[in-house]
DRENDO-1510 file (C-alpha; in Angstrom, 1 decimal, always signed):
<recs>
REC; n; res; u; v; w
REC; 1; MET; +131.1; +140.8; -324.7 .
REC; 2; THR; +131.6; +143.1; -327.7 .
REC; 3; GLU; +134.2; +145.8; -327.3 .
REC; 4; GLN; +133.0; +149.2; -328.5 .
REC; 5; HIS; +135.3; +151.3; -330.7 .
REC; 6; PRO; +135.7; +154.9; -329.6 .
REC; 7; ASP; +134.6; +156.1; -333.0 .
REC; 8; GLU; +131.2; +154.4; -332.4 .
REC; 9; SER; +130.4; +155.9; -329.0 .
REC; 10; ALA; +127.9; +158.7; -329.4 .
REC; 11; ALA; +125.4; +158.6; -326.5 .
REC; 12; GLY; +125.9; +160.0; -323.1 .
REC; 13; ILE; +128.8; +162.4; -323.7 .
REC; 14; GLU; +129.6; +165.1; -321.2 .
REC; 15; LEU; +131.5; +168.4; -321.3 .
REC; 16; SER; +134.5; +166.6; -319.8 .
REC; 17; THR; +134.5; +163.7; -322.3 .
REC; 18; GLU; +137.9; +163.4; -324.0 .
REC; 19; VAL; +138.0; +163.8; -327.7 .
REC; 20; ASN; +139.3; +160.3; -328.3 .
REC; 21; ALA; +136.0; +159.0; -327.0 .
REC; 22; LEU; +133.8; +161.0; -329.3 .
REC; 23; LYS; +132.1; +159.9; -332.4 .
REC; 24; HIS; +133.9; +160.5; -335.7 .
REC; 25; VAL; +137.2; +161.2; -333.9 .
REC; 26; GLY; +139.1; +157.9; -333.3 .
REC; 27; PRO; +142.8; +157.5; -332.6 .
REC; 28; ARG; +144.0; +159.2; -335.7 .
REC; 29; ARG; +142.2; +162.5; -335.4 .
REC; 30; ALA; +142.4; +162.8; -331.6 .
REC; 31; PRO; +146.1; +164.0; -331.6 .
REC; 32; LEU; +145.2; +166.5; -334.4 .
REC; 33; LEU; +142.4; +168.0; -332.3 .
REC; 34; GLU; +144.7; +168.1; -329.2 .
REC; 35; ARG; +147.3; +169.9; -331.2 .
REC; 36; MET; +144.8; +172.6; -331.7 .
REC; 37; GLY; +144.0; +172.8; -327.9 .
REC; 38; LEU; +140.8; +170.8; -328.3 .
REC; 39; ALA; +141.1; +168.1; -325.6 .
REC; 40; THR; +137.4; +167.7; -324.4 .
REC; 41; ALA; +133.9; +167.9; -325.7 .
REC; 42; ALA; +133.6; +171.4; -324.1 .
REC; 43; ASP; +136.6; +172.6; -326.1 .
REC; 44; LEU; +134.9; +171.5; -329.3 .
REC; 45; LEU; +131.5; +173.0; -328.3 .
REC; 46; PHE; +133.1; +176.4; -327.7 .
REC; 47; CYS; +135.4; +176.2; -330.7 .
REC; 48; PHE; +133.5; +178.8; -332.8 .
REC; 49; PRO; +133.8; +179.2; -336.6 .
REC; 50; ARG; +136.4; +181.7; -337.8 .
REC; 51; ASP; +134.2; +182.5; -340.8 .
REC; 52; TYR; +131.2; +181.4; -342.8 .
REC; 53; GLN; +130.6; +180.5; -346.4 .
REC; 54; ASP; +127.4; +181.6; -348.1 .
REC; 55; LEU; +126.9; +178.8; -350.7 .
REC; 56; GLY; +123.8; +180.3; -352.3 .
REC; 57; GLU; +120.8; +178.3; -353.4 .
REC; 58; GLN; +121.5; +174.7; -354.5 .
REC; 59; CYS; +120.4; +174.0; -358.1 .
REC; 60; GLN; +121.5; +172.3; -361.3 .
REC; 61; VAL; +123.3; +174.0; -364.2 .
REC; 62; ASP; +120.1; +174.3; -366.3 .
REC; 63; GLN; +118.4; +176.1; -363.4 .
REC; 64; LEU; +121.1; +178.8; -363.0 .
REC; 65; GLU; +120.2; +182.5; -363.3 .
REC; 66; GLU; +122.4; +185.4; -364.5 .
REC; 67; ASP; +124.5; +187.1; -361.7 .
REC; 68; ALA; +122.9; +184.9; -359.0 .
REC; 69; THR; +124.9; +183.3; -356.2 .
REC; 70; ALA; +124.3; +179.6; -356.5 .
REC; 71; ARG; +125.9; +176.3; -355.7 .
REC; 72; ILE; +126.0; +173.1; -357.7 .
REC; 73; VAL; +127.3; +169.6; -356.9 .
REC; 74; GLY; +128.9; +167.8; -359.8 .
REC; 75; ILE; +131.8; +165.8; -361.1 .
REC; 76; VAL; +135.0; +167.2; -362.4 .
REC; 77; ALA; +134.7; +166.4; -366.1 .
REC; 78; GLN; +137.7; +168.3; -367.6 .
REC; 79; ILE; +140.7; +170.3; -366.4 .
REC; 80; ASP; +142.1; +172.8; -368.9 .
REC; 81; PRO; +145.1; +175.0; -367.9 .
REC; 82; ARG; +145.8; +177.7; -370.5 .
REC; 83; ARG; +148.2; +180.5; -371.1 .
REC; 84; ILE; +146.9; +184.0; -372.0 .
REC; 85; GLY; +149.6; +186.1; -373.6 .
REC; 86; ARG; +153.1; +185.9; -372.3 .
REC; 87; ARG; +152.6; +186.2; -368.5 .
REC; 88; LYS; +149.0; +185.4; -367.7 .
REC; 89; GLN; +147.6; +182.0; -367.0 .
REC; 90; MET; +144.0; +180.7; -366.8 .
REC; 91; LEU; +142.7; +177.4; -365.3 .
REC; 92; VAL; +139.3; +176.2; -366.5 .
REC; 93; VAL; +137.7; +173.3; -364.5 .
REC; 94; GLN; +134.5; +172.0; -366.0 .
REC; 95; VAL; +132.1; +170.5; -363.4 .
REC; 96; GLU; +129.2; +168.5; -364.8 .
REC; 97; ASP; +125.8; +167.7; -363.2 .
REC; 98; PRO; +122.6; +166.3; -364.7 .
REC; 99; GLY; +121.7; +169.8; -366.0 .
REC; 100; GLY; +124.9; +170.5; -367.9 .
REC; 101; ARG; +128.4; +171.9; -367.3 .
REC; 102; LEU; +129.7; +174.8; -365.3 .
REC; 103; HIS; +133.0; +176.3; -366.3 .
REC; 104; CYS; +135.0; +177.3; -363.2 .
REC; 105; ILE; +137.8; +179.8; -364.0 .
REC; 106; TRP; +140.8; +180.9; -362.0 .
REC; 107; PHE; +143.3; +183.5; -363.3 .
REC; 108; ASN; +147.0; +183.5; -362.4 .
REC; 109; GLN; +146.6; +180.8; -359.8 .
REC; 110; PRO; +148.5; +177.8; -361.3 .
REC; 111; PHE; +148.7; +176.1; -357.9 .
REC; 112; MET; +144.9; +175.4; -358.2 .
REC; 113; ARG; +145.6; +172.8; -360.8 .
REC; 114; ASP; +146.9; +170.4; -358.2 .
REC; 115; LYS; +143.6; +170.6; -356.2 .
REC; 116; PHE; +141.4; +168.9; -358.8 .
REC; 117; GLU; +141.2; +165.5; -360.4 .
REC; 118; VAL; +138.9; +164.3; -363.1 .
REC; 119; GLY; +136.1; +162.3; -361.6 .
REC; 120; GLN; +136.3; +164.1; -358.3 .
REC; 121; GLN; +133.0; +165.1; -356.6 .
REC; 122; LEU; +132.9; +168.9; -356.1 .
REC; 123; LEU; +130.6; +171.5; -354.6 .
REC; 124; VAL; +131.0; +174.8; -356.4 .
REC; 125; SER; +129.6; +178.1; -355.1 .
REC; 126; GLY; +129.8; +181.6; -356.6 .
REC; 127; GLN; +128.2; +184.3; -358.8 .
REC; 128; VAL; +127.5; +182.8; -362.2 .
REC; 129; LYS; +127.4; +184.4; -365.6 .
REC; 130; GLN; +126.5; +183.2; -369.0 .
REC; 131; ARG; +129.0; +183.8; -371.8 .
REC; 132; ASP; +128.7; +182.5; -375.4 .
REC; 133; GLY; +126.1; +180.0; -374.3 .
REC; 134; LYS; +128.2; +178.6; -371.4 .
REC; 135; TRP; +127.8; +179.1; -367.7 .
REC; 136; GLU; +130.9; +180.4; -366.0 .
REC; 137; VAL; +131.9; +181.3; -362.5 .
REC; 138; THR; +135.2; +183.1; -361.7 .
REC; 139; HIS; +137.3; +182.3; -358.6 .
REC; 140; PRO; +134.5; +180.2; -357.0 .
REC; 141; ARG; +134.5; +178.6; -353.6 .
REC; 142; THR; +134.9; +174.9; -353.8 .
REC; 143; ILE; +134.5; +172.0; -351.4 .
REC; 144; HIS; +135.8; +168.6; -352.2 .
REC; 145; LEU; +133.3; +166.0; -351.2 .
REC; 146; GLU; +134.9; +162.8; -350.1 .
REC; 147; GLU; +133.6; +159.4; -351.0 .
REC; 148; GLY; +130.2; +158.8; -349.4 .
REC; 149; GLU; +130.0; +162.4; -348.2 .
REC; 150; SER; +126.7; +164.2; -348.8 .
REC; 151; PRO; +126.6; +167.8; -349.8 .
REC; 152; PRO; +125.9; +170.2; -346.9 .
REC; 153; GLU; +122.2; +171.0; -346.6 .
REC; 154; ASP; +122.7; +174.4; -344.9 .
REC; 155; ARG; +123.3; +177.4; -347.1 .
REC; 156; ILE; +125.6; +179.1; -344.5 .
REC; 157; LEU; +128.5; +176.8; -343.9 .
REC; 158; PRO; +130.8; +177.3; -340.8 .
REC; 159; VAL; +134.6; +177.5; -341.4 .
REC; 160; TYR; +136.6; +176.3; -338.4 .
REC; 161; PRO; +140.3; +176.6; -337.6 .
REC; 162; LEU; +142.3; +173.7; -338.9 .
REC; 163; THR; +145.6; +171.9; -338.6 .
REC; 164; GLU; +147.5; +169.8; -341.1 .
REC; 165; GLY; +145.8; +166.5; -341.6 .
REC; 166; LEU; +142.3; +167.7; -340.5 .
REC; 167; SER; +139.7; +168.7; -343.1 .
REC; 168; GLN; +136.7; +171.0; -342.8 .
REC; 169; PHE; +134.4; +168.1; -343.4 .
REC; 170; HIS; +135.8; +166.1; -340.5 .
REC; 171; ILE; +135.8; +169.0; -338.0 .
REC; 172; ARG; +132.3; +170.1; -339.0 .
REC; 173; ARG; +131.0; +166.6; -338.5 .
REC; 174; ILE; +132.7; +166.2; -335.1 .
REC; 175; ILE; +131.6; +169.6; -333.8 .
REC; 176; SER; +128.1; +169.3; -335.2 .
REC; 177; ASP; +127.6; +166.0; -333.3 .
REC; 178; VAL; +128.9; +167.5; -330.1 .
REC; 179; ALA; +126.8; +170.7; -330.5 .
REC; 180; ARG; +123.6; +168.6; -331.1 .
REC; 181; GLN; +124.1; +166.6; -328.0 .
REC; 182; LEU; +125.5; +169.1; -325.5 .
REC; 183; GLY; +124.1; +172.4; -326.7 .
REC; 184; PRO; +120.6; +171.9; -325.2 .
REC; 185; THR; +122.1; +170.8; -321.9 .
REC; 186; ILE; +124.2; +173.9; -321.1 .
REC; 187; GLU; +122.8; +175.8; -318.2 .
REC; 188; GLU; +122.0; +179.5; -318.8 .
REC; 189; VAL; +123.9; +181.8; -316.4 .
REC; 190; PHE; +122.2; +185.1; -317.4 .
REC; 191; PRO; +118.9; +185.9; -315.7 .
REC; 192; GLU; +115.9; +186.2; -318.1 .
REC; 193; SER; +115.6; +189.9; -317.2 .
REC; 194; LEU; +119.1; +190.5; -318.6 .
REC; 195; LEU; +118.5; +188.5; -321.7 .
REC; 196; ASP; +115.4; +190.6; -322.4 .
REC; 197; GLU; +117.0; +193.9; -321.5 .
REC; 198; LYS; +120.1; +193.4; -323.7 .
REC; 199; LYS; +118.2; +191.4; -326.4 .
REC; 200; LEU; +120.5; +188.4; -326.0 .
REC; 201; LEU; +119.9; +184.9; -327.1 .
REC; 202; ALA; +119.8; +182.2; -324.5 .
REC; 203; ILE; +122.9; +180.0; -324.4 .
REC; 204; GLY; +121.2; +177.0; -326.1 .
REC; 205; PRO; +119.9; +178.8; -329.2 .
REC; 206; ALA; +123.1; +180.8; -329.4 .
REC; 207; LEU; +125.2; +177.6; -329.6 .
REC; 208; GLU; +122.8; +176.2; -332.2 .
REC; 209; GLN; +123.0; +179.3; -334.3 .
REC; 210; ILE; +126.8; +179.8; -334.0 .
REC; 211; HIS; +127.4; +176.3; -335.4 .
REC; 212; HIS; +124.4; +175.9; -337.7 .
REC; 213; PRO; +123.0; +179.3; -338.8 .
REC; 214; GLN; +120.2; +179.5; -341.3 .
REC; 215; ASP; +121.1; +183.0; -342.4 .
REC; 216; HIS; +123.6; +185.8; -341.7 .
REC; 217; GLU; +121.2; +187.4; -339.2 .
REC; 218; GLN; +121.4; +184.3; -337.0 .
REC; 219; VAL; +125.2; +184.5; -337.1 .
REC; 220; GLN; +125.1; +188.1; -335.9 .
REC; 221; GLN; +122.7; +187.3; -333.1 .
REC; 222; ALA; +124.8; +184.4; -331.8 .
REC; 223; ARG; +128.0; +186.3; -332.1 .
REC; 224; TYR; +126.5; +189.3; -330.2 .
REC; 225; ARG; +125.6; +186.9; -327.3 .
REC; 226; PHE; +129.0; +185.5; -327.0 .
REC; 227; VAL; +130.9; +188.8; -327.4 .
REC; 228; TYR; +128.7; +190.3; -324.7 .
REC; 229; GLN; +129.4; +187.3; -322.5 .
REC; 230; GLU; +133.1; +187.5; -323.0 .
REC; 231; LEU; +133.3; +191.2; -322.4 .
REC; 232; LEU; +131.2; +190.9; -319.2 .
REC; 233; ALA; +133.5; +188.1; -317.9 .
REC; 234; LEU; +136.5; +190.3; -318.6 .
REC; 235; GLN; +134.9; +193.3; -316.8 .
REC; 236; LEU; +134.0; +191.1; -313.8 .
REC; 237; ALA; +137.6; +189.7; -313.7 .
REC; 238; LEU; +139.0; +193.2; -313.7 .
REC; 239; ALA; +136.6; +194.2; -311.0 .
REC; 240; LEU; +137.7; +191.3; -308.8 .
REC; 241; ARG; +141.3; +192.1; -309.5 .
REC; 242; ARG; +140.8; +195.7; -308.4 .
REC; 243; TRP; +139.0; +194.5; -305.3 .
REC; 244; SER; +141.7; +192.1; -304.5 .
REC; 245; LEU; +144.4; +194.8; -304.9 .
REC; 246; SER; +142.5; +197.2; -302.7 .
REC; 247; ARG; +142.2; +194.5; -300.0 .
REC; 248; ASP; +145.8; +193.1; -300.2 .
REC; 249; ARG; +147.9; +196.2; -301.1 .
REC; 250; GLN; +148.1; +199.5; -299.3 .
REC; 251; ALA; +149.4; +202.8; -300.5 .
REC; 252; ALA; +150.3; +206.0; -298.7 .
REC; 253; PRO; +147.4; +208.4; -298.5 .
REC; 254; LEU; +148.3; +211.7; -300.2 .
REC; 255; PRO; +145.5; +214.2; -299.7 .
REC; 256; SER; +145.5; +217.5; -301.4 .
REC; 257; THR; +144.8; +220.2; -298.8 .
REC; 258; GLU; +143.9; +223.7; -299.8 .
REC; 259; LYS; +147.4; +224.9; -298.9 .
REC; 260; ILE; +149.2; +222.2; -301.0 .
REC; 261; HIS; +146.8; +222.7; -303.9 .
REC; 262; GLN; +147.5; +226.5; -304.0 .
REC; 263; ARG; +151.3; +226.0; -303.7 .
REC; 264; ILE; +151.3; +223.6; -306.6 .
REC; 265; LEU; +149.1; +225.9; -308.8 .
REC; 266; ASP; +151.4; +228.8; -308.1 .
REC; 267; ARG; +154.1; +226.9; -310.0 .
REC; 268; PHE; +152.3; +227.0; -313.2 .
REC; 269; PRO; +152.6; +230.3; -315.2 .
REC; 270; PHE; +149.2; +229.8; -316.7 .
REC; 271; GLN; +145.6; +229.1; -315.7 .
REC; 272; LEU; +144.5; +225.5; -315.9 .
REC; 273; THR; +141.7; +224.6; -318.2 .
REC; 274; GLU; +138.4; +223.3; -316.9 .
REC; 275; ALA; +139.2; +219.8; -318.1 .
REC; 276; GLN; +142.6; +219.8; -316.3 .
REC; 277; GLN; +141.0; +221.0; -313.1 .
REC; 278; HIS; +138.4; +218.3; -313.3 .
REC; 279; VAL; +140.9; +215.6; -313.9 .
REC; 280; ILE; +143.1; +216.9; -311.1 .
REC; 281; THR; +140.2; +216.7; -308.7 .
REC; 282; GLU; +139.6; +213.1; -309.6 .
REC; 283; ILE; +143.2; +212.1; -309.3 .
REC; 284; SER; +143.5; +214.0; -306.0 .
REC; 285; SER; +140.5; +212.1; -304.6 .
REC; 286; ASP; +142.2; +208.7; -305.7 .
REC; 287; MET; +145.6; +209.6; -304.2 .
REC; 288; ALA; +143.9; +210.6; -300.8 .
REC; 289; LEU; +143.0; +206.9; -300.3 .
REC; 290; GLN; +145.1; +204.1; -298.9 .
REC; 291; VAL; +144.1; +202.1; -302.0 .
REC; 292; PRO; +146.7; +202.4; -304.8 .
REC; 293; MET; +145.4; +204.6; -307.6 .
REC; 294; ASN; +145.5; +202.9; -311.0 .
REC; 295; ARG; +144.2; +205.5; -313.4 .
REC; 296; LEU; +144.6; +206.0; -317.2 .
REC; 297; LEU; +144.9; +209.6; -318.4 .
REC; 298; GLN; +144.0; +209.9; -322.1 .
REC; 299; GLY; +144.2; +213.1; -324.2 .
REC; 300; ASP; +145.3; +214.4; -327.6 .
REC; 301; VAL; +148.9; +215.6; -328.1 .
REC; 302; GLY; +149.1; +219.1; -326.7 .
REC; 303; SER; +146.0; +218.7; -324.5 .
REC; 304; GLY; +147.9; +219.3; -321.2 .
REC; 305; LYS; +148.4; +215.8; -319.8 .
REC; 306; THR; +151.9; +216.6; -318.6 .
REC; 307; VAL; +150.6; +219.4; -316.4 .
REC; 308; VAL; +148.2; +217.1; -314.7 .
REC; 309; ALA; +151.0; +214.5; -314.2 .
REC; 310; GLU; +153.2; +217.3; -312.8 .
REC; 311; TYR; +150.5; +218.2; -310.3 .
REC; 312; ALA; +150.2; +214.6; -309.2 .
REC; 313; MET; +154.0; +214.3; -308.7 .
REC; 314; LEU; +154.2; +217.5; -306.7 .
REC; 315; LEU; +151.4; +216.2; -304.5 .
REC; 316; ALA; +153.4; +213.1; -303.7 .
REC; 317; VAL; +156.5; +215.2; -303.0 .
REC; 318; ALA; +154.5; +217.6; -300.7 .
REC; 319; HIS; +153.8; +214.5; -298.5 .
REC; 320; GLY; +157.5; +213.6; -298.3 .
REC; 321; HIS; +157.4; +210.8; -301.0 .
REC; 322; GLN; +159.2; +210.3; -304.3 .
REC; 323; ALA; +157.7; +210.3; -307.7 .
REC; 324; VAL; +158.8; +208.7; -311.0 .
REC; 325; LEU; +158.1; +209.8; -314.6 .
REC; 326; MET; +158.9; +207.1; -317.2 .
REC; 327; ALA; +159.0; +207.9; -320.9 .
REC; 328; PRO; +159.5; +205.4; -323.8 .
REC; 329; THR; +162.5; +207.3; -325.3 .
REC; 330; GLU; +165.4; +209.3; -324.0 .
REC; 331; ILE; +164.4; +212.3; -326.2 .
REC; 332; LEU; +160.9; +212.4; -324.6 .
REC; 333; ALA; +162.4; +211.9; -321.1 .
REC; 334; MET; +164.7; +214.9; -321.7 .
REC; 335; GLN; +161.7; +217.0; -322.8 .
REC; 336; HIS; +159.9; +216.1; -319.6 .
REC; 337; LEU; +163.0; +216.9; -317.6 .
REC; 338; ARG; +163.4; +220.4; -319.1 .
REC; 339; THR; +159.7; +221.2; -318.4 .
REC; 340; LEU; +160.0; +220.1; -314.8 .
REC; 341; GLN; +163.3; +222.0; -314.3 .
REC; 342; GLN; +161.7; +225.2; -315.8 .
REC; 343; ASP; +158.6; +225.0; -313.7 .
REC; 344; LEU; +160.4; +224.1; -310.5 .
REC; 345; ALA; +163.5; +226.3; -311.0 .
REC; 346; GLU; +163.1; +228.2; -307.7 .
REC; 347; SER; +161.7; +225.4; -305.6 .
REC; 348; GLN; +163.4; +223.0; -303.3 .
REC; 349; VAL; +162.2; +220.0; -305.3 .
REC; 350; ARG; +165.3; +217.8; -306.2 .
REC; 351; ILE; +165.1; +216.4; -309.7 .
REC; 352; ALA; +167.3; +213.8; -311.4 .
REC; 353; THR; +167.3; +211.7; -314.5 .
REC; 354; LEU; +168.0; +208.0; -315.0 .
REC; 355; THR; +168.5; +206.8; -318.6 .
REC; 356; GLY; +170.6; +204.2; -320.4 .
REC; 357; SER; +173.1; +206.8; -321.6 .
REC; 358; LEU; +174.3; +207.7; -318.1 .
REC; 359; SER; +177.9; +206.9; -317.3 .
REC; 360; GLN; +178.4; +204.2; -314.7 .
REC; 361; ALA; +179.7; +206.7; -312.1 .
REC; 362; ASP; +176.6; +209.0; -312.6 .
REC; 363; ARG; +174.3; +206.0; -312.5 .
REC; 364; ARG; +175.7; +204.7; -309.2 .
REC; 365; GLN; +175.5; +208.2; -307.7 .
REC; 366; THR; +171.8; +208.6; -308.8 .
REC; 367; LEU; +170.9; +205.1; -307.5 .
REC; 368; ALA; +172.4; +205.9; -304.1 .
REC; 369; ALA; +170.6; +209.2; -304.0 .
REC; 370; LEU; +167.3; +207.5; -304.7 .
REC; 371; ARG; +167.8; +204.9; -302.0 .
REC; 372; GLU; +168.7; +207.7; -299.5 .
REC; 373; GLY; +165.7; +209.8; -300.4 .
REC; 374; GLU; +167.9; +212.6; -301.7 .
REC; 375; ILE; +165.9; +212.8; -305.0 .
REC; 376; ASP; +162.3; +213.8; -305.0 .
REC; 377; LEU; +161.4; +213.5; -308.7 .
REC; 378; VAL; +163.2; +211.2; -311.2 .
REC; 379; VAL; +162.6; +211.2; -314.9 .
REC; 380; GLY; +163.9; +208.3; -317.0 .
REC; 381; THR; +163.3; +205.5; -319.5 .
REC; 382; HIS; +163.2; +201.8; -319.3 .
REC; 383; ALA; +166.3; +202.1; -317.1 .
REC; 384; LEU; +164.0; +202.9; -314.2 .
REC; 385; GLY; +162.6; +199.4; -314.3 .
REC; 386; HIS; +165.8; +197.6; -313.5 .
REC; 387; GLU; +166.0; +195.5; -310.4 .
REC; 388; ASP; +168.8; +197.6; -308.9 .
REC; 389; VAL; +166.7; +200.8; -308.8 .
REC; 390; GLN; +165.4; +201.2; -305.2 .
REC; 391; PHE; +163.6; +204.1; -303.6 .
REC; 392; GLN; +163.4; +205.3; -300.0 .
REC; 393; SER; +159.6; +206.1; -300.3 .
REC; 394; LEU; +158.1; +205.8; -303.7 .
REC; 395; GLY; +154.6; +207.5; -303.7 .
REC; 396; LEU; +153.7; +207.9; -307.4 .
REC; 397; VAL; +154.6; +206.4; -310.7 .
REC; 398; VAL; +153.7; +208.2; -313.9 .
REC; 399; ILE; +154.2; +206.4; -317.2 .
REC; 400; ASP; +153.9; +208.3; -320.5 .
REC; 401; GLU; +152.9; +206.3; -323.6 .
REC; 402; GLN; +152.2; +203.3; -321.3 .
REC; 403; HIS; +151.5; +200.8; -324.2 .
REC; 404; LYS; +155.3; +201.0; -325.1 .
REC; 405; PHE; +156.3; +199.4; -321.8 .
REC; 406; GLY; +156.1; +195.7; -321.0 .
REC; 407; VAL; +154.0; +194.4; -318.1 .
REC; 408; GLN; +157.2; +193.3; -316.2 .
REC; 409; GLN; +158.9; +196.6; -316.7 .
REC; 410; ARG; +155.9; +198.4; -315.2 .
REC; 411; ALA; +155.5; +195.9; -312.4 .
REC; 412; VAL; +159.1; +196.3; -311.1 .
REC; 413; LEU; +158.3; +199.7; -309.7 .
REC; 414; LYS; +155.4; +198.2; -307.7 .
REC; 415; LYS; +157.8; +196.0; -305.6 .
REC; 416; THR; +157.8; +198.3; -302.5 .
REC; 417; ALA; +156.5; +197.9; -299.0 .
REC; 418; LEU; +153.7; +200.4; -299.7 .
REC; 419; ALA; +152.4; +200.3; -303.2 .
REC; 420; PRO; +152.8; +203.5; -305.2 .
REC; 421; HIS; +149.9; +205.3; -306.8 .
REC; 422; TYR; +149.9; +204.7; -310.5 .
REC; 423; LEU; +149.1; +207.1; -313.4 .
REC; 424; VAL; +149.5; +206.1; -317.0 .
REC; 425; MET; +149.2; +208.5; -319.9 .
REC; 426; THR; +148.4; +208.0; -323.6 .
REC; 427; ALA; +147.6; +210.1; -326.5 .
REC; 428; THR; +144.8; +209.7; -329.0 .
REC; 429; PRO; +146.3; +209.5; -332.5 .
REC; 430; ILE; +145.4; +212.6; -334.7 .
REC; 431; PRO; +144.5; +211.7; -338.3 .
REC; 432; ARG; +146.6; +213.5; -340.9 .
REC; 433; THR; +143.5; +215.0; -342.4 .
REC; 434; VAL; +142.7; +216.8; -339.2 .
REC; 435; SER; +146.3; +217.8; -338.3 .
</recs>
């Protein structure tokens, strides 16, 4: 009985087939692929190119046309490093094919000298020009063809991620074989009506075109299919996450009655804008539910987001719960604190601050007051996310510039019996030309 070498096995592979059992891999390249996170045939099939090279039309030197993008395959005939003046360098590599010689030129890239050897087979691609009767190409793309390697037939060549010890030639050959065998077997998950409506390629043709495109239009079509698929999967995952949270976590319902609404509005020395009123209506509807609100409030600097947040915090306080306002810096936290103190100067709302600059004595006093429910609104920084910060009844968390807080810092405030409602704020950057 003859033992079959893993490198010779080609037929009958499955998505779960390990890379060391695939054709062209073998024991030397399998660890290199696994280092890249490519452990199975499925990993290789869905390892998409990071870029593509347009090699142009293949021809011989005597068939070149001025300013055309072309590719030739020839032998390195001469390597000529030169100096131009005192500081500039030029490398000229002459590549010869049956039609003549092409002068490949690189400026100020001395490291390129070590990439070429006389007698080496090379594919050269770039925009060619004729100068003094000689064909030249400046800073061309080059592919070293190994012994016995045929030039690629496709004009558009995929460029895959690599690791040390693995060449584009080898990973192209491995992935090409996997895609050829497994691509047509992948089951389509989208209904035909969705493919038609969104003008999406089916999964089989998309895999073929992502790995072996005939032109740039095919690349775009394939990418569009997989980008849509990935975004849809992300949206479905988020929807499932929201559904899971609504089922597993409960929040205190904080409805805005007409009386509460008017009492809060009386605190503002100005009329709310139509946009602010609209957002407040939506937030009030969310906070009236037993499902924790998780809402993003976006607006330009100065658009009035803080007023909306203040309304939401007072709505929580009106129902006997506490509210938190987290800011990324102590300066911003103090600005919010002054605004709240000014708006609520004659009210019974108890306000405090918790930042890293508090003395140990003041910090202990504030923490005790939060635990006992003696503070209604607390404004602070990352210090509010420490494990020793406990609330008697946290109803709402407002985070300003939420992208500046880590996930764990934001999650600490959710560790209560009833989940708090959650409002995060962010500002749209204003271009200097507009401001």
